matplotlib code that plots the C-alpha trace (Angstrom):
import matplotlib.pyplot as plt

x = [85.2, 82.9, 82.0, 85.7, 86.4, 83.7, 84.9, 88.4, 87.1, 85.1, 86.3, 84.8, 87.4, 87.2, 86.5, 86.4, 87.4, 85.7, 86.1, 87.8, 91.5, 92.1, 89.2, 91.3, 91.1, 94.9, 95.0, 92.0, 93.4, 96.7, 94.9, 92.5, 95.4, 97.2, 94.1, 93.8, 97.4, 98.0, 97.4, 95.7, 93.4, 95.4, 97.1, 99.1, 102.3, 103.6, 106.0, 103.1, 101.2, 104.3, 105.2, 101.6, 101.1, 104.1, 102.9, 106.0, 104.7, 105.8, 102.2, 101.0, 101.1, 100.7, 99.8, 99.9, 99.5, 102.6, 102.3, 98.7, 97.2, 97.5, 98.4, 97.3, 100.9, 101.0, 97.9, 99.2, 102.6, 101.7, 98.2, 97.4, 100.6, 101.3, 97.7, 98.1, 101.3, 101.9, 102.2, 105.8, 104.9, 102.1, 98.7, 96.6, 97.7, 96.3, 96.4, 96.1, 95.3, 95.7, 93.9, 92.0, 89.9, 93.0, 92.8, 93.0, 90.1, 92.3, 93.7, 90.2, 89.1, 92.2, 91.5, 87.9, 88.9, 90.8, 87.9, 85.5, 87.5, 89.7, 92.3, 91.8, 93.1, 93.5, 91.9, 91.7, 91.4, 90.8, 91.1, 89.7, 88.6, 86.4, 85.0, 82.1, 84.5, 85.3, 83.5, 80.2, 81.4, 84.2, 82.1, 79.4, 82.0, 83.3, 81.9, 82.0, 83.1, 82.5, 84.6, 83.7, 86.1, 87.6, 86.5, 89.3, 88.5, 89.1, 92.5, 93.5, 92.4, 94.2, 97.5, 97.3, 96.7, 100.0, 101.8, 101.6, 101.2, 97.8, 98.7, 100.9, 98.2, 95.7, 98.2, 99.0, 95.3, 94.4, 97.4, 96.7, 92.9, 92.3, 94.4, 95.6, 98.6, 99.9, 99.1, 101.3, 104.2, 103.8, 103.5, 106.5, 109.3, 110.2, 111.1, 107.4, 106.8, 109.5, 106.7, 105.3, 108.7, 109.2, 105.7, 106.4, 109.7, 108.1, 105.2, 107.5, 109.7, 106.7, 105.4, 108.6, 107.8, 108.6, 112.3, 111.1, 108.4, 111.0, 113.1, 110.0, 109.7, 113.4, 112.6, 109.7, 111.7, 114.7, 112.4, 111.0, 114.5, 115.5, 112.3, 113.2, 116.6, 114.9, 113.2, 116.5, 116.5, 113.0, 113.9, 116.7, 114.4, 111.8, 114.4, 116.0, 113.7, 114.3, 118.2, 120.5, 123.1, 125.5, 123.0, 122.2, 118.6, 117.3, 116.3, 112.8, 112.2, 113.7, 110.3, 109.2, 112.3, 111.8, 108.3, 109.5, 112.1, 109.5, 107.3, 110.2, 110.9, 107.3, 107.4, 110.6, 109.0, 106.0, 108.0, 108.7, 105.1, 103.7, 105.9, 105.3, 101.6, 102.1, 104.1, 101.4, 98.8, 100.8, 100.9, 97.1, 96.6, 98.7, 96.7, 93.4, 94.5, 95.3, 91.8, 90.2, 92.2, 91.5, 87.8, 88.0, 87.7, 88.5, 91.8, 89.9, 89.4, 93.1, 94.8, 98.1, 97.2, 100.9, 101.5, 100.1, 98.8, 100.5, 98.3, 99.5, 98.3, 94.8, 91.7, 92.1, 95.7, 95.3, 92.2, 94.0, 97.0, 94.9, 93.1, 96.4, 97.9, 94.9, 94.8, 98.4, 97.6, 94.8, 97.0, 99.7, 97.3, 95.6, 98.6, 101.7, 103.8, 103.5, 106.7, 106.5, 108.8, 106.8, 103.5, 105.1, 106.5, 103.2, 101.4, 103.9, 104.1, 100.3, 100.7, 103.4, 101.2, 98.5, 101.0]
y = [90.8, 88.3, 90.9, 91.4, 87.7, 87.4, 90.6, 89.2, 86.4, 88.7, 92.2, 95.5, 97.9, 100.5, 100.5, 103.1, 101.9, 104.5, 104.7, 106.5, 106.2, 103.0, 101.1, 98.5, 100.0, 99.7, 96.1, 95.1, 96.9, 95.0, 91.7, 92.6, 93.7, 90.5, 88.5, 90.5, 89.9, 86.4, 83.7, 81.5, 84.3, 85.3, 82.2, 84.4, 82.4, 83.0, 85.7, 87.8, 87.7, 88.5, 91.5, 92.8, 92.5, 94.8, 97.3, 96.3, 94.3, 95.6, 95.5, 97.6, 101.4, 103.3, 107.0, 109.4, 113.1, 115.2, 117.8, 118.5, 117.4, 114.8, 116.9, 116.5, 115.7, 112.9, 111.3, 111.8, 110.2, 107.6, 106.5, 107.6, 106.6, 103.3, 102.3, 102.3, 100.3, 96.6, 95.4, 94.9, 91.2, 89.1, 89.6, 92.5, 96.0, 97.6, 101.4, 102.2, 105.8, 106.7, 109.8, 110.0, 112.9, 115.1, 114.9, 118.4, 119.2, 118.8, 115.5, 114.2, 115.1, 113.3, 110.2, 110.3, 109.9, 106.7, 105.3, 105.9, 103.8, 101.5, 99.4, 95.7, 93.9, 97.2, 97.9, 101.0, 101.2, 104.6, 104.9, 107.8, 108.7, 111.4, 109.7, 112.1, 114.7, 112.8, 114.1, 112.4, 111.6, 109.4, 107.8, 106.8, 104.7, 102.8, 100.2, 101.7, 99.5, 101.0, 100.4, 101.2, 102.1, 99.1, 98.8, 99.4, 96.0, 94.3, 95.9, 95.0, 91.4, 91.1, 92.5, 90.2, 87.2, 88.2, 88.1, 91.7, 92.3, 93.6, 97.1, 97.7, 96.5, 98.9, 101.8, 101.1, 100.8, 104.1, 106.1, 105.2, 105.6, 102.0, 101.9, 98.3, 98.7, 101.7, 99.9, 97.0, 99.3, 101.0, 97.7, 96.0, 97.9, 100.9, 102.8, 102.7, 105.0, 107.5, 110.0, 109.8, 110.2, 113.4, 114.5, 114.0, 115.9, 118.8, 119.1, 119.3, 122.0, 124.1, 124.2, 126.1, 129.2, 130.8, 129.7, 126.1, 126.4, 127.2, 124.2, 122.1, 122.9, 121.8, 118.5, 117.8, 118.6, 116.6, 113.6, 114.1, 114.2, 111.0, 109.3, 110.6, 108.9, 105.5, 105.8, 105.2, 101.6, 101.1, 102.2, 99.6, 96.8, 97.8, 97.8, 94.6, 92.1, 93.8, 93.9, 91.3, 89.3, 92.3, 94.7, 96.4, 97.0, 94.3, 95.8, 94.4, 96.2, 99.6, 101.1, 99.5, 100.6, 104.2, 104.2, 102.8, 105.6, 108.3, 107.0, 107.0, 110.7, 111.6, 109.8, 111.6, 115.0, 114.1, 112.3, 115.4, 116.6, 113.1, 112.5, 116.0, 115.3, 112.0, 113.9, 116.6, 113.9, 112.4, 115.8, 116.1, 112.6, 113.6, 116.8, 115.0, 112.6, 115.6, 116.9, 113.5, 113.1, 116.6, 116.0, 112.7, 110.4, 106.7, 105.3, 103.4, 106.7, 107.5, 107.4, 106.6, 103.9, 103.5, 107.1, 108.9, 112.3, 115.4, 116.5, 120.1, 120.3, 121.6, 121.7, 125.2, 124.9, 121.5, 122.6, 125.7, 123.7, 121.0, 123.6, 125.2, 121.8, 120.7, 124.0, 123.5, 120.0, 121.3, 124.0, 121.6, 119.2, 121.8, 123.9, 122.1, 125.2, 126.5, 126.9, 123.9, 125.4, 128.6, 126.6, 124.5, 127.4, 129.2, 126.1, 125.5, 129.2, 129.1, 126.1, 127.9, 131.0, 128.8, 127.5]
z = [98.7, 97.2, 94.5, 93.7, 93.4, 90.8, 89.1, 88.8, 86.6, 84.3, 85.0, 83.9, 82.5, 85.4, 89.1, 91.8, 95.3, 97.6, 101.3, 104.2, 105.1, 106.9, 105.4, 103.6, 100.1, 99.5, 100.6, 98.6, 95.6, 95.8, 96.0, 93.1, 90.9, 91.6, 90.7, 87.4, 86.4, 87.7, 85.1, 87.8, 89.0, 92.1, 93.5, 95.9, 95.4, 91.8, 90.7, 89.2, 92.5, 94.6, 92.5, 92.2, 96.0, 96.4, 93.7, 91.6, 88.6, 85.2, 84.0, 86.9, 86.4, 89.7, 89.4, 92.4, 93.0, 92.3, 95.0, 95.7, 92.3, 89.6, 86.6, 83.0, 81.9, 84.4, 82.9, 79.4, 80.1, 82.7, 81.5, 78.0, 76.3, 78.1, 77.7, 73.9, 74.0, 74.3, 77.9, 79.2, 79.9, 78.4, 80.1, 81.3, 82.1, 85.2, 85.9, 89.6, 90.4, 94.1, 95.5, 92.3, 93.6, 93.2, 89.4, 87.9, 85.6, 82.5, 83.8, 84.5, 80.9, 79.5, 81.6, 80.6, 76.9, 77.8, 79.9, 77.0, 74.6, 76.8, 75.0, 75.1, 78.2, 80.0, 83.5, 85.5, 89.3, 90.9, 94.7, 96.7, 100.2, 98.6, 95.6, 95.5, 94.3, 91.1, 88.0, 87.3, 83.8, 85.2, 88.0, 85.4, 83.5, 86.6, 88.9, 92.4, 95.3, 98.7, 101.8, 105.4, 108.1, 109.9, 113.5, 116.0, 117.6, 114.2, 113.8, 117.3, 116.9, 113.6, 115.0, 118.0, 115.8, 114.1, 117.5, 118.5, 122.3, 123.4, 124.6, 121.6, 119.2, 120.8, 120.6, 116.9, 116.0, 117.8, 116.5, 112.9, 113.0, 112.3, 109.2, 109.3, 107.0, 109.0, 112.3, 111.2, 110.6, 113.9, 115.7, 114.0, 115.6, 117.7, 114.5, 113.7, 116.7, 115.7, 114.8, 118.3, 119.9, 117.9, 118.9, 122.6, 122.4, 120.4, 122.8, 125.8, 124.1, 123.0, 126.6, 127.6, 125.7, 122.3, 122.1, 122.8, 120.2, 117.5, 118.7, 118.5, 114.8, 114.4, 116.1, 113.7, 110.6, 111.7, 112.3, 108.7, 107.2, 109.0, 107.6, 104.1, 104.2, 104.5, 101.2, 99.3, 100.7, 99.5, 96.0, 95.8, 96.9, 94.3, 91.5, 92.5, 90.6, 87.3, 87.4, 85.9, 87.8, 87.4, 88.9, 85.6, 84.3, 82.0, 78.6, 78.8, 82.1, 81.5, 81.3, 84.5, 86.3, 85.1, 86.5, 89.8, 90.0, 89.1, 91.9, 94.3, 93.3, 94.0, 97.3, 98.3, 97.4, 99.6, 102.3, 104.5, 104.3, 105.0, 108.0, 109.4, 109.3, 111.2, 113.9, 114.2, 114.4, 117.3, 119.0, 118.5, 120.1, 123.1, 123.5, 123.2, 125.9, 128.1, 127.6, 128.3, 131.5, 132.8, 132.3, 134.3, 131.3, 131.8, 130.5, 127.8, 126.0, 125.7, 122.2, 123.9, 126.5, 127.4, 128.4, 131.5, 130.3, 131.8, 134.7, 134.3, 130.7, 131.5, 129.3, 128.0, 127.1, 125.5, 123.6, 122.2, 121.3, 119.6, 117.5, 116.4, 115.5, 113.5, 111.7, 110.7, 109.4, 107.3, 105.8, 104.9, 103.4, 101.2, 100.0, 99.0, 98.4, 102.0, 104.0, 106.3, 108.9, 109.3, 109.6, 112.3, 114.2, 114.2, 115.5, 118.3, 119.2, 119.7, 121.9, 123.9, 124.4, 125.7, 128.3]

ax = plt.figure().add_subplot(projection="3d")
ax.plot(x, y, z, "-o")
ax.set_aspect("equal")
plt.show()
């Protein structure tokens, strides 16, 4: 962080934030972007800082994968063209590329051209959990900032300092793999545990046999659909700062609003798959707890310290189910065009056969 504080005063034109999920890259990126845009270097209180910390500043351009990859047209329209234009508001422009390792070869080549001759007052921040997969030509033009995974104890202590009860803080930290941002969302309300509720219900149904396995897939997809509905509320909150008193877009911010709406559309397309992955992760955690309990492991090893593992689960059944669920997660992560329902049904049918 000391390096980033100095970099905000005299920034290089491009950075790569490299580190595993849950290592604090996203939080550090928001703070760094705010420091780059804020006229006071990141006071944390002004309008620029508040918007940047929420990824909503008009001068911040957020690029994310569409489906599995970041396509060349996305880089052309959301990086190349805006980089050559005047910033919506006075000051620096910052382009934030999430999951940058998912750049297609053509997209990486197009981005490289911008990095080779960056426009004045324009910064690029690439984030990746697999930075080694980025082309060497891009890495060589960026300063690399490495992040290590946050210790579980740190996440728990941080949540407890914010008023979260001890057991819930531990639960949130373990279910999110030490990802502080996600852990906060899980700890904040019962809605944050909706994915685990769906996981418990699906696991119980799958154990009843093939018909239950098919119902388990329905439960997971219904939970994902409910999660997707909540994104509409987020979109309205993101658009609000750029609307006039009549609720209409201000002319100066039409471009910013259009980018916010495009990001919301991408989130919506990914919402089902992202939530399904969280539910499957919840199933894996419950099965893992069953294995640990069957082998006589102490309660400190449990991912779900507030749930007593099913004593009838058994090591063989839990291990077989765990393998099937993790295989489904890997398939859905790698291939965006797979039929999600069929992948879920196969995973739960495998779990049912093990029963």
